[in-house]
TIVO-2410 file (N, C-alpha, C; in nm, 3 decimals):
# residues 58
REC num residu      c1      c2      c3 atome chaine
REC   1      M   0.058  -0.126   0.002     N      A
REC   1      M   0.001  -0.018   0.009    CA      A
REC   1      M   0.080   0.144  -0.019     C      A
REC   2      E   0.205   0.102   0.098     N      A
REC   2      E   0.292   0.237   0.071    CA      A
REC   2      E   0.338   0.272  -0.039     C      A
REC   3      R   0.373   0.161  -0.106     N      A
REC   3      R   0.454   0.187  -0.219    CA      A
REC   3      R   0.356   0.224  -0.351     C      A
REC   4      N   0.243   0.193  -0.358     N      A
REC   4      N   0.134   0.249  -0.428    CA      A
REC   4      N   0.102   0.390  -0.410     C      A
REC   5      R   0.099   0.404  -0.277     N      A
REC   5      R   0.077   0.576  -0.256    CA      A
REC   5      R   0.166   0.663  -0.323     C      A
REC   6      K   0.298   0.612  -0.300     N      A
REC   6      K   0.433   0.677  -0.351    CA      A
REC   6      K   0.414   0.719  -0.470     C      A
REC   7      S   0.393   0.602  -0.576     N      A
REC   7      S   0.406   0.570  -0.695    CA      A
REC   7      S   0.258   0.700  -0.770     C      A
REC   8      S   0.163   0.694  -0.672     N      A
REC   8      S   0.038   0.780  -0.769    CA      A
REC   8      S   0.093   0.920  -0.741     C      A
REC   9      S   0.155   0.945  -0.609     N      A
REC   9      S   0.181   1.087  -0.586    CA      A
REC   9      S   0.288   1.139  -0.678     C      A
REC  10      A   0.383   1.063  -0.746     N      A
REC  10      A   0.505   1.087  -0.797    CA      A
REC  10      A   0.424   1.112  -0.932     C      A
REC  11      S   0.315   1.064  -0.993     N      A
REC  11      S   0.295   1.099  -1.123    CA      A
REC  11      S   0.217   1.202  -1.127     C      A
REC  12      K   0.147   1.263  -1.005     N      A
REC  12      K   0.097   1.372  -1.024    CA      A
REC  12      K   0.184   1.496  -1.017     C      A
REC  13      S   0.135   1.607  -1.086     N      A
REC  13      S   0.205   1.754  -1.087    CA      A
REC  13      S   0.284   1.809  -0.972     C      A
REC  14      D   0.388   1.829  -0.974     N      A
REC  14      D   0.440   1.854  -0.799    CA      A
REC  14      D   0.435   2.014  -0.812     C      A
REC  15      G   0.359   2.085  -0.887     N      A
REC  15      G   0.357   2.242  -0.879    CA      A
REC  15      G   0.459   2.323  -0.938     C      A
REC  16      S   0.564   2.270  -1.029     N      A
REC  16      S   0.673   2.328  -1.070    CA      A
REC  16      S   0.631   2.389  -1.215     C      A
REC  17      G   0.534   2.299  -1.272     N      A
REC  17      G   0.464   2.357  -1.401    CA      A
REC  17      G   0.537   2.286  -1.501     C      A
REC  18      R   0.581   2.148  -1.482     N      A
REC  18      R   0.644   2.104  -1.584    CA      A
REC  18      R   0.585   1.963  -1.576     C      A
REC  19      H   0.560   1.853  -1.710     N      A
REC  19      H   0.465   1.743  -1.690    CA      A
REC  19      H   0.554   1.633  -1.770     C      A
REC  20      M   0.547   1.527  -1.747     N      A
REC  20      M   0.593   1.451  -1.871    CA      A
REC  20      M   0.543   1.407  -1.993     C      A
REC  21      R   0.642   1.421  -2.086     N      A
REC  21      R   0.567   1.369  -2.207    CA      A
REC  21      R   0.677   1.268  -2.303     C      A
REC  22      E   0.600   1.181  -2.382     N      A
REC  22      E   0.712   1.098  -2.469    CA      A
REC  22      E   0.705   1.164  -2.615     C      A
REC  23      V   0.895   1.170  -2.601     N      A
REC  23      V   0.899   1.179  -2.738    CA      A
REC  23      V   1.024   1.142  -2.800     C      A
REC  24      A   0.993   1.117  -2.926     N      A
REC  24      A   1.086   1.033  -2.987    CA      A
REC  24      A   1.236   1.069  -3.028     C      A
REC  25      C   1.355   1.043  -3.038     N      A
REC  25      C   1.466   1.095  -3.036    CA      A
REC  25      C   1.493   1.101  -3.212     C      A
REC  26      P   1.521   1.224  -3.267     N      A
REC  26      P   1.537   1.226  -3.418    CA      A
REC  26      P   1.629   1.153  -3.486     C      A
REC  27      T   1.738   1.142  -3.419     N      A
REC  27      T   1.825   1.035  -3.454    CA      A
REC  27      T   1.810   0.864  -3.432     C      A
REC  28      C   1.777   0.843  -3.328     N      A
REC  28      C   1.773   0.708  -3.315    CA      A
REC  28      C   1.628   0.642  -3.311     C      A
REC  29      T   1.512   0.751  -3.321     N      A
REC  29      T   1.401   0.727  -3.281    CA      A
REC  29      T   1.353   0.650  -3.169     C      A
REC  30      V   1.442   0.643  -3.072     N      A
REC  30      V   1.355   0.590  -2.927    CA      A
REC  30      V   1.300   0.653  -2.861     C      A
REC  31      H   1.205   0.600  -2.830     N      A
REC  31      H   1.085   0.685  -2.740    CA      A
REC  31      H   1.168   0.717  -2.562     C      A
REC  32      L   1.137   0.839  -2.551     N      A
REC  32      L   1.206   0.884  -2.399    CA      A
REC  32      L   1.082   0.939  -2.360     C      A
REC  33      Q   1.087   0.927  -2.228     N      A
REC  33      Q   0.970   0.990  -2.103    CA      A
REC  33      Q   1.070   1.145  -2.067     C      A
REC  34      V   1.041   1.236  -2.112     N      A
REC  34      V   1.086   1.371  -2.063    CA      A
REC  34      V   1.044   1.455  -1.987     C      A
REC  35      Q   1.086   1.524  -1.923     N      A
REC  35      Q   0.980   1.666  -1.840    CA      A
REC  35      Q   1.008   1.761  -1.910     C      A
REC  36      V   0.908   1.804  -1.965     N      A
REC  36      V   0.887   1.926  -2.056    CA      A
REC  36      V   0.841   2.042  -1.958     C      A
REC  37      P   0.895   2.177  -2.000     N      A
REC  37      P   0.833   2.268  -1.922    CA      A
REC  37      P   0.711   2.295  -1.978     C      A
REC  38      A   0.624   2.397  -1.894     N      A
REC  38      A   0.505   2.427  -1.924    CA      A
REC  38      A   0.485   2.533  -2.061     C      A
REC  39      S   0.574   2.596  -2.057     N      A
REC  39      S   0.590   2.689  -2.177    CA      A
REC  39      S   0.752   2.721  -2.233     C      A
REC  40      G   0.750   2.735  -2.351     N      A
REC  40      G   0.889   2.750  -2.396    CA      A
REC  40      G   0.939   2.628  -2.473     C      A
REC  41      S   1.070   2.603  -2.442     N      A
REC  41      S   1.142   2.477  -2.493    CA      A
REC  41      S   1.257   2.452  -2.393     C      A
REC  42      E   1.320   2.336  -2.433     N      A
REC  42      E   1.407   2.273  -2.362    CA      A
REC  42      E   1.504   2.177  -2.431     C      A
REC  43      T   1.645   2.181  -2.413     N      A
REC  43      T   1.721   2.099  -2.485    CA      A
REC  43      T   1.740   1.985  -2.400     C      A
REC  44      I   1.734   1.837  -2.465     N      A
REC  44      I   1.724   1.723  -2.399    CA      A
REC  44      I   1.846   1.653  -2.435     C      A
REC  45      E   1.896   1.548  -2.383     N      A
REC  45      E   1.988   1.460  -2.470    CA      A
REC  45      E   1.915   1.316  -2.446     C      A
REC  46      C   1.919   1.241  -2.558     N      A
REC  46      C   1.880   1.096  -2.580    CA      A
REC  46      C   1.952   1.023  -2.500     C      A
REC  47      G   1.908   0.918  -2.433     N      A
REC  47      G   1.941   0.826  -2.349    CA      A
REC  47      G   2.053   0.744  -2.406     C      A
REC  48      M   1.996   0.709  -2.537     N      A
REC  48      M   2.047   0.615  -2.606    CA      A
REC  48      M   2.162   0.635  -2.706     C      A
REC  49      C   2.153   0.765  -2.747     N      A
REC  49      C   2.248   0.807  -2.853    CA      A
REC  49      C   2.329   0.922  -2.798     C      A
REC  50      Q   2.316   0.971  -2.692     N      A
REC  50      Q   2.352   1.089  -2.658    CA      A
REC  50      Q   2.321   1.210  -2.740     C      A
REC  51      H   2.241   1.204  -2.866     N      A
REC  51      H   2.219   1.304  -2.930    CA      A
REC  51      H   2.135   1.417  -2.875     C      A
REC  52      P   2.174   1.546  -2.830     N      A
REC  52      P   2.085   1.641  -2.786    CA      A
REC  52      P   2.005   1.684  -2.884     C      A
REC  53      F   1.849   1.725  -2.839     N      A
REC  53      F   1.752   1.751  -2.941    CA      A
REC  53      F   1.654   1.896  -2.848     C      A
REC  54      L   1.592   1.946  -2.939     N      A
REC  54      L   1.496   2.052  -2.889    CA      A
REC  54      L   1.366   1.996  -2.866     C      A
REC  55      V   1.284   2.012  -2.714     N      A
REC  55      V   1.181   1.967  -2.669    CA      A
REC  55      V   1.094   2.075  -2.658     C      A
REC  56      S   0.992   2.110  -2.725     N      A
REC  56      S   0.889   2.199  -2.685    CA      A
REC  56      S   0.787   2.164  -2.612     C      A
REC  57      A   0.706   2.304  -2.559     N      A
REC  57      A   0.603   2.275  -2.471    CA      A
REC  57      A   0.488   2.221  -2.520     C      A
REC  58      H   0.482   2.225  -2.642     N      A
REC  58      H   0.343   2.195  -2.724    CA      A
REC  58      H   0.387   2.135  -2.843     C      A
***
């Protein structure tokens, strides 16, 4: 029960305005779960091929 409570609270927004999104790396096409800002964009690095790419809020 304790574990379920922790995992459910982890999936909720923490109030920082960021949310999880699944994006595909343009180089190796692997799908990544990344945290994106509520507005604007952010450069992230692929965990598989280490290629940096831009993720936008929308």
